[in-house]
C-alpha positions in Angstrom: 7.3 -12.6 10.3 5.4 -12.4 6.9 3.1 -15.0 5.8 2.8 -16.3 2.2 -1.0 -16.7 0.6 -0.4 -20.1 -0.7 -1.3 -23.2 1.4 -3.5 -26.1 2.4 -4.9 -27.5 5.5 -7.4 -30.4 6.2 -9.1 -31.2 9.6 -11.8 -33.6 10.7 -14.1 -34.0 13.7 -16.7 -36.8 14.5 -19.1 -37.9 17.0 -20.9 -41.4 17.3 -22.8 -41.4 13.9 -21.4 -38.2 11.9 -18.1 -37.3 10.5 -17.3 -33.9 9.2 -14.4 -33.2 6.8 -13.0 -29.8 6.0 -10.5 -28.9 3.4 -8.9 -25.7 2.8 -7.1 -24.3 -0.3 -5.3 -20.9 -0.5 -3.6 -19.3 -3.4 -2.7 -15.4 -4.3 -5.5 -13.1 -4.5 -5.2 -8.9 -4.2 -8.1 -9.1 -1.7 -9.8 -12.1 0.7 -11.8 -14.2 -1.7 -14.0 -17.1 -0.1 -15.5 -19.6 -2.1 -17.5 -22.5 -0.2 -18.9 -25.8 -1.1 -21.0 -27.0 1.9 -23.5 -29.6 2.4 -27.2 -28.5 1.9 -28.1 -28.6 5.8 -24.9 -26.4 6.6 -25.9 -23.7 3.8 -27.7 -21.5 6.4 -24.3 -21.2 8.0 -22.6 -19.9 5.7 -22.1 -16.4 7.2 -20.7 -17.7 10.2 -18.3 -20.3 8.3 -17.2 -17.2 6.4 -16.8 -15.0 9.4 -14.8 -17.8 10.9 -12.0 -17.7 8.0 -12.0 -13.8 8.2 -10.9 -13.9 11.7 -7.8 -16.0 10.8 -7.1 -14.9 7.1 -6.7 -11.7 5.7 -5.7 -11.9 1.9 -5.9 -14.7 -0.4 -8.3 -16.6 -2.8 -9.7 -19.4 -0.3 -11.3 -22.5 -1.3 -13.3 -24.7 1.1 -14.5 -27.7 1.1 -16.9 -29.4 3.7 -18.1 -33.0 3.4 -20.5 -34.4 6.0 -21.0 -38.3 6.5 -23.6 -40.1 8.6 -23.2 -43.7 9.4 -20.2 -43.8 6.9 -22.2 -42.4 4.1 -22.8 -39.2 2.7 -26.2 -38.2 3.3 -27.8 -34.7 3.1 -31.4 -36.1 3.1 -33.6 -35.1 5.9 -34.5 -37.6 8.2 -38.5 -38.4 8.5 -40.7 -40.2 10.6 -42.1 -43.3 8.9 -45.0 -43.7 11.6 -46.2 -40.1 10.9 -46.1 -40.7 7.4 -48.2 -43.7 7.7 -50.7 -41.5 9.3 -50.6 -39.0 6.8 -51.5 -41.7 4.2 -54.3 -43.1 6.0 -55.4 -39.5 6.5 -55.6 -39.1 2.9 -57.2 -42.1 2.2 -59.9 -41.5 4.8 -60.3 -37.9 3.0 -60.6 -39.6 -0.4 -63.5 -41.8 0.9 -65.4 -39.1 2.6 -65.0 -37.0 -0.3 -65.7 -39.6 -2.8 -62.7 -38.9 -4.7 -61.1 -41.7 -7.2 -57.7 -40.1 -7.9 -54.8 -41.7 -6.5 -52.6 -40.0 -3.9 -49.4 -38.7 -5.3 -46.2 -37.0 -3.8 -47.1 -33.8 -4.2 -50.3 -34.6 -1.9 -48.0 -36.0 0.5 -45.8 -33.0 0.8 -48.5 -30.6 1.6 -48.3 -32.6 5.1 -44.4 -32.9 5.1 -44.3 -30.8 8.6 -45.8 -33.9 10.1 -43.7 -36.3 9.2 -40.3 -34.8 8.5 -38.4 -34.9 11.7 -37.2 -31.5 13.4 -33.4 -31.4 12.3 -32.6 -28.4 13.9 -30.7 -29.7 17.1 -28.9 -32.1 14.9 -28.1 -29.6 12.4 -26.4 -27.6 15.5 -24.2 -30.3 16.4 -23.1 -31.0 13.0 -22.2 -27.2 12.4 -20.3 -27.3 15.9 -18.5 -30.4 14.1 -17.9 -28.2 11.3 -16.3 -25.6 13.2 -13.9 -27.7 15.0 -12.8 -29.4 11.4 -12.4 -26.1 10.0 -10.5 -24.8 13.0 -8.1 -27.9 12.5 -7.8 -27.2 8.7 -7.2 -23.5 9.3 -4.3 -24.1 12.0 -2.8 -26.5 9.4 -3.1 -23.9 6.7 -2.1 -21.1 8.7 1.3 -23.4 9.7 2.1 -24.0 5.8 1.8 -20.3 5.1 4.0 -19.4 7.8 6.8 -21.6 6.6 6.4 -20.7 3.2 6.4 -16.7 4.3 9.6 -17.6 6.1 11.5 -18.9 3.1 10.0 -15.9 0.9 11.4 -13.5 3.7 15.1 -15.0 3.4 14.8 -14.7 -0.2 14.0 -11.1 0.2 16.3 -10.1 2.7 18.9 -11.7 0.2 18.0 -9.3 -2.7 17.5 -6.4 -0.6 21.2 -6.9 0.8 22.2 -7.1 -2.9 20.5 -3.7 -3.6 22.2 -2.1 -0.6 25.7 -3.3 -1.4 25.1 -2.0 -5.0 23.8 1.7 -3.4 27.2 1.8 -2.2 29.1 0.9 -5.0 27.0 3.6 -6.7 28.1 6.1 -4.3 31.9 5.3 -4.5 31.7 5.5 -8.1 29.9 8.3 -8.4 32.2 10.8 -6.6 35.1 9.3 -8.8 33.0 9.8 -11.8 31.8 13.5 -11.2 35.6 14.6 -10.8 36.5 12.6 -14.1 33.7 14.1 -16.1 34.3 17.6 -14.7 38.3 17.3 -15.9 37.0 15.9 -19.3 34.7 18.7 -20.2 37.1 21.3 -19.1 39.8 19.8 -21.2 37.5 19.5 -24.1 36.7 23.3 -23.6 40.2 24.0 -23.6 40.8 22.5 -27.0 37.8 24.3 -28.5 39.0 27.8 -27.3 42.1 29.6 -28.3 42.0 31.6 -25.2 40.1 30.2 -22.4 41.1 32.9 -19.6 38.2 35.0 -20.7 35.5 32.2 -20.0 37.4 30.5 -16.7 34.8 31.9 -14.2 31.8 31.2 -16.4 33.2 27.9 -17.2 33.9 26.9 -13.9 30.4 28.0 -12.8 28.5 25.9 -15.8 30.8 22.9 -14.8 29.8 23.3 -11.0 26.2 23.3 -12.0 26.5 20.3 -14.1 28.4 18.4 -11.4 25.5 19.4 -9.2 22.7 17.9 -11.3 24.7 14.9 -11.7 25.1 14.2 -8.0 23.3 11.0 -6.7 23.8 11.5 -3.1 20.6 12.2 -1.8 18.8 9.4 -4.4 21.2 6.9 -2.7 20.4 8.2 0.7 16.6 7.8 0.0 17.1 4.6 -1.4 18.8 3.0 1.6 15.8 4.6 3.6 13.5 2.6 1.4 15.4 -0.6 1.7 15.6 -0.2 5.5 11.7 0.4 5.8 11.2 -2.5 3.7 13.5 -5.0 6.0 11.4 -3.5 8.8 7.9 -4.4 7.2 9.3 -7.8 6.6 8.8 -8.3 10.6 5.4 -7.1 10.5 2.5 -9.1 9.5 -0.1 -6.6 9.3 -0.8 -6.3 5.4 2.7 -6.5 4.9 2.3 -7.5 1.0 0.8 -4.0 0.3 3.4 -2.3 2.1 6.3 -3.8 0.5 4.9 -3.4 -3.0 4.8 0.2 -2.4 8.1 0.2 -1.2 9.3 -1.3 -4.4 7.8 1.4 -6.3 9.8 3.9 -4.0 12.8 2.0 -4.6 12.1 1.9 -8.7 11.7 5.6 -8.7 15.2 6.5 -7.0 16.8 4.1 -9.2 15.5 5.5 -12.2 16.4 8.9 -11.1 20.1 7.7 -10.6 20.0 6.1 -13.8 18.9 9.4 -15.7 21.2 11.5 -13.6 24.4 9.5 -13.6 27.1 10.4 -15.9 28.8 6.8 -15.8 27.9 4.0 -17.8 29.0 1.9 -15.2 26.6 3.2 -12.8 23.8 2.9 -15.3 24.6 -0.8 -15.5 24.2 -0.9 -11.7 20.8 0.7 -11.7 20.0 -1.8 -14.2 20.7 -4.3 -11.9 18.8 -2.9 -9.1 15.8 -3.0 -11.3 16.2 -6.6 -12.2 16.3 -7.4 -8.4 13.3 -5.2 -7.8 11.5 -7.1 -10.5 12.4 -10.6 -8.6 11.2 -9.1 -5.2 7.9 -8.0 -7.1 7.4 -11.5 -8.3 7.8 -13.0 -4.8 5.7 -10.4 -2.7 2.6 -11.0 -4.9 2.3 -14.2 -2.4 2.8 -12.6 0.6 -0.2 -11.8 2.6 
């Protein structure tokens, strides 16, 4: 079953002091576009997060927002060891005294020793990333469920419109046979009225009329059009890039409808081809939202 490109999902995961919340929004797009809003300490995991999304979603504009809270508050600040910070200040004061420097200790001086008092958060960062993966997987599952439900509704509507087109093609075939005979008789009658002695032109007239009738026959176009609608319905059951295939089939159906309209000798048939193209336009609008 086809899937829509529109959806929303939310997930969360937590441990003793950390909560990660993830939101995913998805809208139409020709390709897969992923936009991420991540906490600073998770930005080094951007590639892994993008790969996680690509494994689950093939098309759509995806906006992902991840929020991380420690002890109930959003906190992206690196943790530091106050004792080591004190040691760094003490060392700088001793250095000033030995070098007989009068300048005050500034933040820029302290940052030269940041490796000594900022704690190694690599292990904590890995734990937070695992929580982020868990939250994202939950949000993705919710997103996919929503996209599948909407895809199911889209599929029902598309099947209904394709059925309308197939019924219209049957009507066109039926009308085409009678319209060709009527047109043949009408042209022949007009030729008789224009010529005093039609007997001299009978063979030639019959040949020209036969050629005209053959050119106006739309049987082949109707057969191809039905083949396209059959293939269209088959692809509705296939989730592998169905949107692109369905769009191509719409182009082929429209091509056959145009040919039928140009070859037809009947105004009524022309009206039916207009109806087919109207239904195709509605179908095109719908499949723009199919993954």
